[in-house]
All heavy atoms as an XYZ file, in Angstrom:
965
protein
N     138.744   -120.404     86.801
C     139.598   -121.195     85.952
C     140.250   -120.241     84.870
O     139.665   -119.265     84.526
C     138.644   -122.151     85.074
C     138.138   -123.326     85.958
C     139.303   -124.379     86.290
O     140.212   -124.463     85.522
N     139.120   -125.051     87.370
N     141.469   -120.653     84.468
C     142.186   -119.884     83.493
C     142.273   -120.851     82.275
O     142.650   -121.998     82.310
C     143.549   -119.560     83.936
C     144.431   -118.925     82.867
C     143.524   -118.625     85.217
N     141.963   -120.295     81.065
C     142.169   -121.075     79.800
C     143.436   -120.490     79.133
O     143.630   -119.336     79.065
C     140.938   -120.969     78.989
C     139.670   -121.623     79.469
C     138.915   -120.890     80.517
O     138.785   -119.746     80.414
N     138.571   -121.602     81.571
N     144.205   -121.476     78.494
C     145.334   -121.127     77.782
C     145.149   -121.711     76.430
O     144.849   -122.869     76.261
C     146.554   -121.637     78.409
C     146.959   -121.325     79.893
C     148.068   -121.952     80.364
C     147.038   -119.797     79.964
N     145.421   -120.884     75.317
C     145.292   -121.348     73.972
C     146.542   -121.049     73.256
O     146.911   -119.884     73.064
C     144.137   -120.792     73.228
C     144.049   -121.196     71.811
C     142.736   -121.109     74.022
N     147.216   -122.062     72.791
C     148.569   -121.894     71.984
C     148.151   -121.823     70.576
O     147.252   -122.392     70.044
C     149.471   -123.071     72.240
C     149.840   -123.302     73.674
C     149.029   -124.436     74.196
O     147.919   -124.621     73.762
O     149.568   -125.139     75.190
N     149.047   -121.013     69.802
C     148.896   -121.010     68.294
C     150.339   -120.695     67.853
O     151.245   -120.334     68.573
C     147.913   -119.932     67.943
O     148.331   -118.631     68.367
N     150.404   -120.804     66.474
C     151.702   -120.497     65.863
C     152.563   -121.612     65.438
O     153.531   -121.483     64.763
N     152.250   -122.861     65.840
C     152.961   -124.027     65.427
C     152.851   -124.301     64.006
O     152.041   -123.739     63.265
N     153.668   -125.271     63.539
C     153.574   -125.651     62.123
C     154.792   -126.324     61.728
O     155.540   -126.871     62.483
N     155.065   -126.253     60.371
C     156.156   -126.989     59.805
C     157.197   -125.892     59.372
O     156.914   -124.891     58.763
C     155.802   -127.732     58.533
C     156.851   -128.442     57.708
C     157.470   -129.497     58.609
C     156.217   -128.988     56.457
N     158.487   -126.179     59.715
C     159.513   -125.258     59.384
C     160.741   -126.047     58.974
O     160.880   -127.239     59.348
C     159.900   -124.377     60.542
N     161.566   -125.504     58.167
C     162.846   -126.124     57.769
C     163.921   -125.811     58.772
O     163.868   -124.846     59.542
C     163.320   -125.593     56.421
C     162.438   -126.153     55.232
C     163.040   -125.725     53.910
O     163.700   -124.748     53.790
N     162.773   -126.543     52.938
N     164.939   -126.740     58.842
C     166.028   -126.492     59.716
C     166.624   -125.137     59.415
O     166.822   -124.762     58.331
C     167.007   -127.576     59.577
N     166.849   -124.335     60.440
C     167.390   -123.031     60.301
C     166.384   -121.941     60.232
O     166.719   -120.739     60.259
N     165.093   -122.364     60.147
C     164.035   -121.411     60.017
C     163.544   -120.934     61.398
O     164.149   -121.301     62.478
N     162.371   -120.259     61.421
C     161.871   -119.620     62.610
C     160.316   -119.864     62.633
O     159.593   -119.963     61.649
C     162.066   -118.130     62.593
O     163.526   -117.861     62.546
N     159.885   -119.891     63.928
C     158.421   -119.898     64.215
C     158.314   -119.047     65.455
O     159.146   -119.032     66.304
C     157.951   -121.347     64.405
C     157.818   -122.258     63.264
C     157.418   -123.652     63.656
C     156.713   -121.670     62.253
N     156.990   -118.552     65.529
C     156.680   -117.737     66.868
C     155.343   -118.366     67.391
O     154.356   -118.375     66.725
C     156.498   -116.306     66.464
C     156.325   -115.504     67.684
C     155.822   -114.025     67.345
N     156.041   -113.076     68.332
C     155.429   -111.990     68.505
N     154.430   -111.644     67.593
N     155.624   -111.143     69.512
N     155.501   -118.918     68.567
C     154.295   -119.396     69.215
C     153.707   -118.373     70.133
O     154.405   -117.513     70.734
C     154.773   -120.614     70.192
C     155.520   -121.719     69.485
C     155.703   -122.871     70.402
C     154.723   -122.256     68.159
N     152.386   -118.357     70.273
C     151.706   -117.474     71.070
C     150.764   -118.285     72.111
O     150.353   -119.442     71.837
C     150.728   -116.594     70.285
O     151.477   -115.798     69.399
N     150.629   -117.747     73.256
C     149.795   -118.302     74.233
C     148.941   -117.285     74.835
O     149.315   -116.358     75.474
C     150.641   -118.929     75.327
S     149.700   -119.655     76.701
N     147.642   -117.393     74.557
C     146.668   -116.393     75.002
C     145.899   -116.978     76.196
O     145.463   -118.057     76.229
C     145.641   -116.117     73.898
N     145.799   -116.052     77.272
C     145.002   -116.489     78.412
C     143.640   -115.858     78.428
O     143.453   -114.721     77.887
C     145.845   -115.956     79.674
O     145.872   -114.568     79.682
C     147.196   -116.552     79.691
N     142.764   -116.544     78.968
C     141.341   -116.031     79.099
C     140.769   -116.680     80.298
O     141.334   -117.465     81.095
C     140.554   -116.338     77.906
O     140.520   -117.689     77.687
N     139.493   -116.215     80.650
C     138.872   -116.850     81.803
C     139.127   -115.888     83.007
O     139.223   -114.735     82.893
N     139.283   -116.549     84.182
C     139.579   -115.764     85.404
C     140.786   -115.025     85.303
O     141.859   -115.598     84.900
C     139.562   -116.679     86.615
C     139.745   -115.946     87.859
C     139.682   -116.880     89.146
N     139.890   -116.130     90.367
C     139.948   -116.724     91.521
N     139.711   -118.086     91.576
N     140.183   -116.115     92.631
N     140.901   -113.783     85.639
C     142.076   -112.976     85.521
C     142.771   -112.807     86.874
O     142.037   -112.787     87.870
C     141.779   -111.629     84.854
O     140.859   -110.944     85.703
C     141.185   -111.690     83.468
N     143.983   -112.750     86.752
C     144.873   -112.533     87.964
C     145.746   -111.386     87.659
O     145.998   -111.078     86.564
C     145.718   -113.762     88.340
C     144.927   -114.961     88.703
C     144.314   -115.845     87.924
C     144.761   -115.211     90.131
C     143.543   -116.912     88.272
C     144.069   -116.266     90.590
C     143.444   -117.134     89.705
O     142.720   -118.212     90.107
N     146.351   -110.755     88.717
C     147.158   -109.624     88.537
C     148.568   -110.017     88.189
O     149.344   -109.280     87.646
C     147.203   -108.722     89.813
O     147.665   -109.514     90.846
N     148.856   -111.333     88.429
C     150.236   -111.742     88.146
C     150.207   -113.286     87.763
O     149.630   -114.153     88.475
C     151.128   -111.565     89.385
N     150.777   -113.586     86.624
C     150.937   -114.917     86.189
C     152.450   -115.167     86.015
O     153.114   -114.386     85.448
C     150.286   -115.174     84.770
C     148.864   -114.877     84.629
C     148.435   -113.659     84.543
C     147.976   -115.971     84.499
C     147.071   -113.397     84.370
C     146.626   -115.717     84.290
C     146.245   -114.491     84.263
O     144.839   -114.252     84.065
N     152.881   -116.347     86.358
C     154.241   -116.854     85.895
C     153.896   -117.837     84.745
O     152.994   -118.653     84.919
C     155.029   -117.517     87.015
N     154.713   -117.658     83.655
C     154.334   -118.521     82.503
C     155.482   -119.342     82.084
O     156.676   -119.010     82.302
C     153.930   -117.587     81.289
C     152.814   -116.692     81.567
S     151.230   -117.449     81.887
C     150.957   -118.103     80.221
N     155.195   -120.431     81.388
C     156.314   -121.301     80.938
C     155.871   -122.032     79.677
O     154.731   -122.095     79.350
N     156.905   -122.429     78.867
C     156.711   -123.295     77.748
C     157.459   -124.636     77.998
O     158.539   -124.687     78.510
C     157.303   -122.660     76.508
C     156.456   -121.500     75.989
C     156.738   -120.254     76.182
C     155.415   -121.664     75.103
N     155.755   -119.423     75.482
C     154.974   -120.296     74.823
C     154.688   -122.665     74.442
C     153.913   -120.008     73.958
C     153.636   -122.357     73.635
C     153.169   -121.078     73.444
N     156.733   -125.748     77.646
C     157.232   -127.041     77.754
C     157.057   -127.716     76.431
O     156.253   -127.319     75.574
C     156.568   -127.847     78.860
C     156.857   -127.378     80.227
C     156.343   -126.187     80.763
C     157.613   -128.224     81.095
C     156.656   -125.786     82.030
C     158.004   -127.822     82.355
C     157.464   -126.665     82.804
N     157.737   -128.835     76.202
C     157.583   -129.603     74.889
C     157.631   -131.024     75.283
O     158.268   -131.492     76.145
C     158.562   -129.174     73.854
C     159.997   -129.475     74.149
C     160.918   -128.860     73.154
N     162.303   -129.106     73.395
C     163.378   -128.642     72.715
N     163.076   -127.776     71.746
N     164.568   -128.920     72.971
N     156.992   -131.848     74.278
C     157.019   -133.280     74.450
C     157.082   -133.873     73.085
O     156.352   -133.776     72.315
C     155.835   -133.776     75.160
C     155.890   -135.285     75.498
C     154.801   -135.728     76.455
O     153.739   -134.984     76.683
N     154.968   -136.830     77.049
N     158.252   -134.538     72.856
C     158.487   -135.266     71.579
C     157.904   -136.673     71.721
O     157.796   -137.254     72.908
C     159.951   -135.326     71.241
N     157.607   -137.344     70.628
C     157.101   -138.738     70.755
C     158.039   -139.639     71.426
O     159.174   -139.638     71.204
C     156.929   -139.134     69.273
C     156.759   -137.832     68.484
C     157.557   -136.831     69.271
N     157.509   -140.374     72.413
C     158.247   -141.317     73.168
C     159.110   -140.751     74.265
O     159.915   -141.401     74.849
N     159.020   -139.389     74.475
C     159.839   -138.774     75.490
C     158.979   -138.089     76.465
O     157.736   -137.865     76.309
C     160.805   -137.750     74.781
C     161.827   -138.367     73.915
C     162.816   -137.340     73.413
C     163.931   -137.965     72.510
N     164.863   -136.942     72.125
N     159.540   -137.804     77.568
C     158.853   -137.040     78.645
C     158.789   -135.568     78.296
O     159.545   -134.994     77.575
C     159.609   -137.190     79.972
C     159.558   -138.693     80.551
C     160.179   -138.771     81.850
O     160.705   -137.755     82.397
O     159.981   -139.885     82.527
N     157.761   -134.900     78.888
C     157.553   -133.457     78.729
C     158.791   -132.841     79.371
O     159.176   -133.153     80.454
C     156.301   -133.032     79.407
C     155.884   -131.665     79.089
C     154.544   -131.253     79.547
N     153.479   -132.112     79.023
C     152.171   -131.937     79.136
N     151.747   -130.847     79.883
N     151.290   -132.712     78.643
N     159.377   -131.821     78.720
C     160.542   -131.112     79.188
C     160.297   -129.630     79.255
O     159.664   -129.076     78.428
C     161.802   -131.536     78.399
C     161.757   -131.007     76.991
C     163.076   -131.177     76.302
O     164.079   -131.421     76.920
O     163.092   -130.960     75.028
N     161.010   -128.974     80.122
C     160.953   -127.557     80.242
C     161.765   -126.918     79.078
O     162.791   -127.386     78.668
C     161.678   -127.196     81.537
C     161.998   -125.658     81.714
C     160.974   -124.739     81.984
C     163.219   -125.201     81.542
C     161.240   -123.378     82.154
C     163.611   -123.869     81.593
C     162.535   -122.990     81.858
N     161.177   -125.796     78.554
C     161.817   -125.080     77.471
C     162.160   -123.717     77.924
O     163.342   -123.258     77.797
C     160.845   -125.014     76.212
C     161.549   -124.131     75.140
C     160.577   -126.377     75.691
N     161.233   -122.974     78.416
C     161.476   -121.526     78.750
C     160.426   -121.031     79.792
O     159.348   -121.611     79.889
C     161.402   -120.650     77.492
N     160.811   -120.017     80.538
C     159.879   -119.532     81.567
C     160.114   -118.040     81.687
O     161.278   -117.522     81.410
C     160.078   -120.226     82.874
N     158.990   -117.285     82.105
C     159.106   -115.886     82.354
C     158.353   -115.584     83.622
O     157.340   -116.182     83.961
C     158.459   -115.120     81.099
C     158.764   -113.635     81.282
C     157.001   -115.461     80.988
C     158.462   -112.798     79.981
N     158.873   -114.655     84.428
C     158.240   -114.226     85.629
C     157.027   -113.402     85.439
O     156.865   -112.942     84.292
C     159.288   -113.529     86.511
O     159.741   -112.271     85.942
N     156.281   -113.130     86.490
C     155.112   -112.377     86.299
C     155.364   -110.924     85.761
O     154.611   -110.409     85.031
C     154.261   -112.303     87.543
C     154.886   -111.465     88.602
C     155.725   -111.777     89.626
C     154.743   -110.027     88.823
N     156.112   -110.650     90.302
C     155.466   -109.581     89.860
C     153.897   -109.066     88.095
C     155.489   -108.269     90.279
C     153.896   -107.808     88.527
C     154.767   -107.354     89.630
N     156.473   -110.335     86.143
C     156.850   -109.075     85.789
C     157.452   -108.949     84.355
O     157.485   -107.942     83.820
C     157.852   -108.475     86.749
O     159.096   -109.180     86.621
N     157.850   -110.078     83.858
C     158.544   -110.117     82.588
C     159.971   -109.799     82.687
O     160.708   -109.828     81.631
N     160.430   -109.566     83.866
C     161.899   -109.147     84.004
C     162.789   -110.279     84.128
O     164.035   -110.089     83.942
C     162.037   -108.117     85.182
C     161.383   -106.753     84.853
C     161.917   -105.783     85.977
N     161.437   -106.064     87.240
C     160.283   -105.402     87.704
N     159.630   -104.584     86.996
N     159.873   -105.743     88.981
N     162.281   -111.475     84.468
C     163.195   -112.634     84.630
C     162.752   -113.703     83.599
O     161.551   -113.986     83.468
C     163.061   -113.207     86.020
O     163.538   -112.252     86.917
N     163.721   -114.207     82.960
C     163.504   -115.314     82.039
C     164.577   -116.389     82.157
O     165.620   -116.116     82.682
C     163.457   -114.879     80.513
O     164.767   -114.300     80.251
C     162.405   -113.857     80.318
N     164.310   -117.553     81.716
C     165.275   -118.608     81.758
C     164.890   -119.647     80.678
O     163.776   -119.840     80.315
C     165.550   -119.264     83.055
C     166.912   -119.871     83.256
O     167.697   -119.853     82.318
O     167.215   -120.272     84.357
N     165.970   -120.462     80.223
C     165.763   -121.376     79.168
C     166.518   -122.689     79.486
O     167.483   -122.695     80.145
C     166.282   -120.826     77.822
C     165.672   -119.466     77.529
C     166.203   -118.274     78.047
C     164.642   -119.408     76.644
C     165.656   -117.065     77.696
C     164.052   -118.143     76.325
C     164.557   -117.021     76.892
O     163.996   -115.826     76.539
N     166.058   -123.723     78.867
C     166.835   -124.941     78.913
C     168.047   -124.714     78.091
O     168.038   -124.016     77.086
C     166.011   -126.203     78.470
O     166.690   -127.351     78.791
C     165.725   -126.143     76.979
N     169.116   -125.416     78.400
C     170.403   -125.216     77.685
C     170.260   -125.400     76.231
O     170.949   -124.629     75.425
C     171.498   -126.100     78.248
C     172.022   -125.698     79.660
O     171.671   -124.556     80.026
O     172.617   -126.464     80.279
N     169.552   -126.351     75.738
C     169.536   -126.651     74.289
C     168.862   -125.593     73.476
O     169.064   -125.624     72.228
C     168.774   -127.978     74.071
O     167.408   -127.918     74.477
N     168.138   -124.603     74.021
C     167.551   -123.607     73.250
C     168.147   -122.244     73.555
O     167.731   -121.237     72.941
C     165.997   -123.558     73.445
C     165.402   -124.905     73.170
C     165.603   -123.014     74.800
N     169.051   -122.123     74.492
C     169.617   -120.715     74.768
C     170.324   -120.222     73.578
O     171.021   -120.870     72.857
C     170.595   -120.953     75.973
C     169.922   -121.096     77.297
C     170.951   -121.225     78.423
C     170.230   -121.319     79.795
N     171.161   -121.482     80.929
N     170.021   -118.873     73.320
C     170.580   -118.253     72.188
C     169.756   -118.402     70.934
O     169.902   -117.657     69.966
N     168.721   -119.311     70.990
C     167.988   -119.523     69.793
C     166.461   -119.185     70.019
O     165.792   -118.645     69.151
C     167.928   -120.989     69.361
C     169.324   -121.491     68.970
C     169.338   -122.867     68.301
N     168.793   -123.905     69.180
C     167.732   -124.620     69.006
N     167.068   -124.447     67.912
N     167.329   -125.638     69.796
N     165.997   -119.459     71.223
C     164.612   -119.115     71.611
C     164.486   -117.896     72.450
O     165.472   -117.633     73.354
C     163.973   -120.307     72.314
C     163.778   -121.531     71.502
C     164.305   -121.636     70.231
C     162.959   -122.525     71.958
C     164.009   -122.837     69.522
C     162.666   -123.789     71.184
C     163.258   -123.799     69.934
N     163.420   -117.191     72.480
C     163.246   -116.089     73.335
C     161.748   -116.048     73.745
O     160.823   -116.045     72.918
C     163.543   -114.762     72.577
O     163.287   -113.681     73.427
N     161.515   -115.961     75.092
C     160.197   -115.851     75.614
C     159.921   -114.408     75.994
O     160.792   -113.679     76.483
C     160.042   -116.770     76.876
C     158.578   -116.854     77.359
C     161.025   -116.306     78.005
C     158.291   -117.842     78.469
N     158.758   -113.912     75.750
C     158.374   -112.565     76.056
C     156.933   -112.486     76.492
O     156.163   -113.380     76.311
C     158.691   -111.688     74.891
O     157.836   -112.019     73.737
N     156.548   -111.309     77.052
C     155.178   -111.180     77.564
C     155.309   -110.866     79.053
O     156.167   -110.129     79.497
N     154.462   -111.613     79.828
C     154.564   -111.369     81.290
C     154.000   -110.010     81.619
O     153.344   -109.394     80.786
N     154.235   -109.608     82.873
C     153.698   -108.293     83.291
C     152.198   -108.293     83.249
O     151.654   -107.274     82.839
C     154.368   -107.153     82.604
C     154.170   -105.828     83.309
O     153.956   -105.830     84.550
N     154.222   -104.769     82.621
N     151.643   -109.450     83.523
C     150.160   -109.613     83.449
C     149.534   -109.272     82.077
O     148.326   -109.114     82.007
C     149.495   -108.653     84.568
N     150.383   -109.437     81.052
C     149.813   -109.340     79.748
C     148.997   -110.539     79.407
O     149.219   -111.702     79.994
C     150.918   -109.139     78.756
C     151.602   -107.802     78.751
C     152.706   -107.784     77.737
C     153.240   -106.350     77.625
N     153.959   -105.932     78.874
N     148.114   -110.502     78.542
C     147.248   -111.588     78.230
C     147.869   -112.697     77.331
O     147.410   -113.721     77.260
C     145.911   -111.044     77.458
C     145.088   -110.375     78.436
O     145.039   -110.583     79.574
N     144.231   -109.470     77.867
N     149.000   -112.304     76.724
C     149.608   -113.256     75.764
C     151.058   -113.353     76.050
O     151.792   -112.359     76.338
C     149.363   -112.774     74.321
O     148.010   -112.589     74.085
C     149.999   -113.790     73.322
N     151.699   -114.558     75.943
C     153.038   -114.799     76.060
C     153.554   -115.406     74.754
O     152.761   -116.189     74.177
C     153.368   -115.792     77.314
C     154.771   -116.085     77.252
C     152.996   -115.037     78.576
N     154.707   -115.052     74.416
C     155.255   -115.558     73.108
C     156.543   -116.379     73.271
O     157.309   -116.190     74.181
C     155.578   -114.364     72.183
C     154.427   -113.436     71.978
C     154.233   -112.320     72.824
C     153.463   -113.683     70.947
C     153.061   -111.443     72.571
C     152.390   -112.825     70.736
C     152.230   -111.767     71.576
O     151.141   -110.968     71.421
N     156.771   -117.272     72.295
C     158.032   -117.954     72.291
C     158.582   -117.797     70.812
O     158.021   -118.500     69.896
C     157.902   -119.439     72.656
C     159.152   -120.265     72.671
C     159.986   -119.774     73.828
C     158.887   -121.698     72.825
N     159.548   -116.966     70.719
C     160.170   -116.853     69.341
C     161.240   -117.871     69.264
O     162.214   -117.960     70.037
C     160.785   -115.403     69.220
C     161.465   -115.163     67.950
C     160.542   -115.195     66.739
O     159.534   -114.631     66.816
N     160.987   -115.815     65.659
N     161.181   -118.646     68.205
C     162.153   -119.827     67.978
C     162.797   -119.569     66.733
O     162.298   -119.597     65.574
C     161.307   -121.107     67.875
C     160.436   -121.301     69.137
S     159.719   -123.016     69.202
C     158.703   -122.885     67.742
N     164.150   -119.432     66.830
C     164.981   -119.162     65.619
C     165.989   -120.325     65.516
O     166.181   -121.053     66.425
C     165.759   -117.795     65.799
C     164.853   -116.579     65.875
O     163.782   -116.521     65.286
N     165.202   -115.580     66.663
N     166.611   -120.412     64.382
C     167.589   -121.420     64.119
C     167.096   -122.823     64.537
O     167.834   -123.542     65.237
C     168.887   -121.084     64.865
O     169.407   -119.885     64.413
N     165.895   -123.053     64.089
C     165.297   -124.366     64.467
C     166.047   -125.562     64.011
O     166.712   -125.488     62.909
C     163.857   -124.335     63.909
C     162.778   -123.549     64.691
C     161.547   -123.340     63.875
C     162.533   -124.169     66.063
N     166.029   -126.618     64.810
C     166.698   -127.868     64.445
C     165.614   -128.897     64.474
O     164.651   -128.872     65.120
C     167.740   -128.173     65.564
C     168.801   -127.061     65.739
C     169.747   -127.438     66.858
C     170.755   -126.334     67.073
N     171.752   -126.620     68.206
N     165.940   -130.068     63.764
C     164.980   -131.195     63.799
C     164.635   -131.710     65.223
O     163.514   -132.166     65.492
C     165.698   -132.276     63.000
C     166.589   -131.479     62.008
C     167.048   -130.268     62.766
N     165.618   -131.604     66.097
C     165.419   -132.044     67.451
C     164.522   -131.205     68.261
O     164.091   -131.427     69.437
C     166.647   -132.250     68.251
C     167.663   -131.097     68.142
C     168.725   -131.210     67.078
O     168.398   -131.636     65.920
O     169.856   -130.957     67.324
N     164.130   -129.951     67.674
C     163.053   -129.158     68.322
C     161.651   -129.657     67.959
O     160.737   -129.129     68.573
C     163.182   -127.675     67.821
C     164.492   -127.117     68.256
O     164.962   -127.256     69.421
O     165.109   -126.345     67.409
N     161.533   -130.604     67.144
C     160.232   -131.173     66.757
C     159.545   -131.762     68.067
O     160.080   -132.597     68.787
C     160.372   -132.237     65.732
O     160.802   -131.643     64.493
C     158.913   -132.960     65.422
N     158.312   -131.254     68.406
C     157.554   -131.619     69.583
C     156.260   -131.008     69.617
O     155.930   -130.101     68.815
C     158.403   -131.343     70.784
N     155.464   -131.412     70.524
C     154.221   -130.780     70.792
C     154.537   -129.755     71.966
O     155.133   -130.113     73.005
C     153.189   -131.788     71.268
C     151.736   -131.199     71.578
C     151.153   -130.605     70.219
C     150.859   -132.319     72.040
N     154.282   -128.458     71.734
C     154.737   -127.377     72.636
C     153.484   -126.895     73.476
O     152.444   -126.645     72.956
C     155.285   -126.120     71.865
C     156.709   -126.466     71.409
C     157.032   -127.351     70.435
C     157.786   -125.775     72.014
C     158.318   -127.595     69.980
C     159.076   -125.965     71.644
C     159.320   -126.814     70.667
O     160.602   -127.099     70.256
N     153.642   -126.932     74.768
C     152.656   -126.551     75.743
C     152.974   -125.257     76.402
O     154.102   -125.063     76.841
C     152.413   -127.600     76.731
C     151.975   -128.989     76.247
C     152.886   -129.942     75.923
C     150.595   -129.258     76.162
C     152.454   -131.190     75.413
C     150.201   -130.490     75.712
C     151.086   -131.389     75.362
O     150.665   -132.672     74.854
N     151.893   -124.456     76.587
C     152.032   -123.278     77.450
C     151.449   -123.588     78.758
O     150.502   -124.374     78.893
C     151.242   -122.130     76.722
S     151.031   -120.692     77.729
N     152.054   -123.013     79.876
C     151.577   -123.255     81.258
C     151.609   -121.983     81.952
O     152.424   -121.156     81.728
C     152.523   -124.336     81.847
N     150.640   -121.914     82.885
C     150.580   -120.800     83.857
C     150.601   -121.152     85.254
O     149.959   -122.181     85.612
C     149.316   -119.983     83.470
N     151.132   -120.338     86.093
C     151.142   -120.589     87.548
C     150.530   -119.372     88.143
O     151.018   -118.244     87.963
C     152.569   -120.818     88.059
C     152.607   -120.872     89.627
C     154.026   -120.894     90.101
N     154.130   -120.762     91.578
C     154.320   -121.848     92.391
N     154.374   -123.036     91.878
N     154.430   -121.611     93.739
N     149.392   -119.556     88.850
C     148.807   -118.492     89.538
C     148.175   -118.970     90.832
O     147.832   -120.123     90.958
C     147.660   -117.825     88.734
C     148.102   -117.081     87.594
C     146.591   -118.910     88.336
N     148.128   -118.177     91.977
C     148.707   -116.911     92.015
C     150.254   -117.019     92.266
O     150.786   -118.051     92.535
C     147.993   -116.238     93.182
C     147.749   -117.397     94.116
C     147.414   -118.523     93.112
N     150.941   -115.848     92.060
C     152.354   -115.845     92.358
C     152.659   -114.635     93.314
O     151.915   -113.633     93.223
C     153.237   -115.734     91.073
C     153.138   -117.051     90.275
C     152.771   -114.556     90.192
N     153.554   -114.834     94.081
C     153.867   -113.848     95.061
C     155.366   -113.389     95.036
O     155.879   -112.703     95.945
C     153.634   -114.327     96.489
C     152.152   -114.736     96.681
C     151.858   -116.075     96.629
C     151.103   -113.755     96.677
C     150.491   -116.490     96.779
C     149.786   -114.218     96.738
C     149.457   -115.561     96.816
O     148.233   -115.983     96.928
N     156.105   -113.837     93.987
C     157.443   -113.436     93.846
C     157.711   -113.256     92.373
O     156.946   -113.594     91.533
C     158.374   -114.497     94.513
O     158.432   -115.622     93.685
N     158.970   -112.912     92.059
C     159.415   -112.646     90.726
C     160.179   -113.838     90.140
O     161.017   -113.738     89.237
C     160.278   -111.397     90.554
O     161.355   -111.461     91.443
N     159.819   -114.999     90.707
C     160.635   -116.252     90.338
C     160.186   -116.711     88.981
O     159.018   -116.409     88.520
C     160.400   -117.359     91.355
O     160.892   -116.973     92.617
N     161.012   -117.589     88.365
C     160.604   -118.346     87.249
C     160.509   -119.815     87.713
O     161.168   -120.133     88.757
C     161.564   -118.283     86.044
C     161.524   -116.816     85.386
C     163.007   -118.652     86.401
N     159.717   -120.586     87.044
C     159.422   -121.957     87.539
C     159.800   -122.981     86.418
O     159.470   -122.694     85.212
C     158.022   -122.060     87.912
C     157.589   -121.159     89.012
C     157.158   -119.778     88.760
C     157.867   -121.450     90.358
C     156.910   -118.980     89.762
C     157.524   -120.593     91.431
C     157.065   -119.386     91.082
O     156.802   -118.411     92.124
N     160.371   -124.086     86.882
C     161.012   -125.018     85.864
C     160.388   -126.380     85.751
O     160.646   -127.029     84.779
C     162.536   -125.235     86.316
C     163.276   -123.976     86.353
C     163.448   -123.113     87.441
C     163.975   -123.580     85.181
C     164.115   -122.007     87.437
C     164.776   -122.428     85.189
C     164.833   -121.676     86.308
O     165.660   -120.447     86.335
N     159.523   -126.772     86.717
C     158.914   -128.051     86.604
C     157.509   -128.074     86.355
O     156.791   -127.076     86.766
C     159.250   -128.849     87.984
O     158.533   -128.227     88.933
C     160.655   -128.912     88.336
N     157.005   -129.056     85.587
C     155.598   -129.035     85.327
C     154.684   -129.014     86.587
O     153.620   -128.376     86.460
C     155.268   -130.376     84.479
N     155.055   -129.635     87.657
C     154.247   -129.632     88.879
C     154.116   -128.232     89.419
O     153.182   -128.089     90.364
N     154.945   -127.275     89.046
C     154.777   -125.948     89.654
C     153.782   -125.045     88.957
O     153.442   -123.988     89.364
C     156.169   -125.292     89.534
C     157.192   -125.949     90.475
C     158.550   -125.276     90.417
O     159.197   -125.299     89.405
O     158.959   -124.633     91.450
N     153.223   -125.610     87.835
C     152.210   -124.857     87.065
C     150.863   -125.520     87.221
O     150.621   -126.768     87.317
C     152.541   -124.907     85.614
C     153.789   -124.130     85.276
C     155.014   -124.656     85.332
C     153.691   -122.741     84.914
C     156.181   -123.937     85.077
C     154.848   -121.999     84.605
C     156.077   -122.585     84.684
O     157.160   -121.824     84.441
N     149.831   -124.656     87.333
C     148.484   -125.196     87.546
C     147.491   -125.138     86.411
O     146.416   -125.513     86.533
C     147.842   -124.710     88.868
C     148.156   -123.204     89.031
O     148.701   -122.546     88.214
N     147.659   -122.697     90.172
N     147.890   -124.463     85.348
C     147.031   -124.399     84.171
C     147.885   -124.667     83.020
O     149.072   -124.235     82.852
C     146.369   -123.080     84.013
C     145.380   -122.775     85.106
C     145.682   -121.999     86.179
C     144.061   -123.382     85.121
C     144.747   -121.742     87.224
C     143.208   -123.114     86.048
C     143.493   -122.283     87.169
O     142.585   -122.095     88.183
N     147.282   -125.417     81.948
C     147.899   -125.861     80.783
C     147.060   -125.688     79.551
O     145.839   -125.769     79.583
C     148.290   -127.372     80.881
C     149.291   -127.622     81.922
C     149.128   -127.810     83.182
C     150.785   -127.744     81.658
N     150.322   -127.968     83.832
C     151.366   -127.905     82.891
C     151.506   -127.670     80.478
C     152.792   -128.214     83.099
C     152.943   -127.834     80.643
C     153.470   -128.131     81.917
N     147.664   -125.398     78.469
C     147.089   -125.397     77.182
C     146.985   -126.786     76.540
O     147.555   -127.677     77.087
N     146.417   -126.816     75.338
C     146.360   -128.135     74.705
C     147.490   -128.520     73.911
O     147.603   -129.670     73.403
C     144.989   -128.109     73.856
C     143.744   -127.997     74.564
C     143.487   -129.144     75.504
O     143.598   -130.308     75.116
N     143.322   -128.876     76.833
N     148.376   -127.580     73.616
C     149.601   -127.792     72.814
C     149.345   -127.397     71.371
O     148.326   -127.369     70.792
N     150.498   -127.076     70.756
C     150.670   -126.818     69.412
C     151.850   -127.512     68.848
O     152.930   -127.481     69.438
C     150.734   -125.271     69.137
O     150.705   -125.017     67.732
C     151.992   -124.590     69.718
N     151.743   -128.141     67.587
C     152.703   -129.046     67.079
C     153.708   -128.148     66.275
O     153.386   -127.337     65.481
C     152.090   -129.969     66.158
C     153.075   -130.992     65.494
C     153.874   -131.892     66.502
O     153.282   -132.376     67.447
N     155.143   -132.126     66.248
N     155.001   -128.467     66.580
C     156.094   -127.863     65.814
C     156.854   -128.992     65.227
O     157.294   -129.926     65.903
C     157.025   -127.047     66.749
C     158.256   -126.602     66.030
C     156.266   -125.775     67.216
N     156.998   -128.987     63.871
C     157.790   -129.949     63.188
C     158.867   -129.266     62.390
O     158.528   -128.408     61.574
C     156.853   -130.799     62.224
O     155.761   -131.314     63.004
C     157.662   -131.806     61.506
N     160.078   -129.736     62.547
C     161.234   -129.097     61.816
C     161.847   -130.210     60.950
O     162.264   -131.239     61.407
C     162.313   -128.629     62.889
C     163.383   -127.888     62.097
C     161.637   -127.593     63.823
N     161.864   -129.855     59.692
C     162.436   -130.839     58.694
C     163.901   -130.514     58.411
O     164.314   -129.359     58.404
C     161.678   -130.787     57.401
O     161.697   -129.504     56.818
N     164.738   -131.537     58.184
C     166.129   -131.369     57.942
C     166.418   -131.085     56.447
O     165.496   -131.210     55.571
C     166.916   -132.593     58.388
O     166.410   -133.690     57.681
């Protein structure tokens, strides 16, 4: 089993920044593909960002491109999501997810492609 623990959420003003962390523990693998998802009240969980196991490939949902940055990968124990220029619509519970094992340098976009999840960390952005 792989355990994921998110941290770094909190309250920010519009235009501000937060940095989320996702630490992995438990059974270790040589390669993890990681992703961040979020779920706002009354809405479905949505993809935010993903990073390949090597860390060389990343991708983002359109609404956060240019504002958010995912880093880590390369079998590091922690993956980060740097969130800048925050907007009230970024308010949500943010989840870290891991896919193991992986055999390619792909990034993954759907919740069903990940097999481990953290408990989530709340991000609230005030206007």
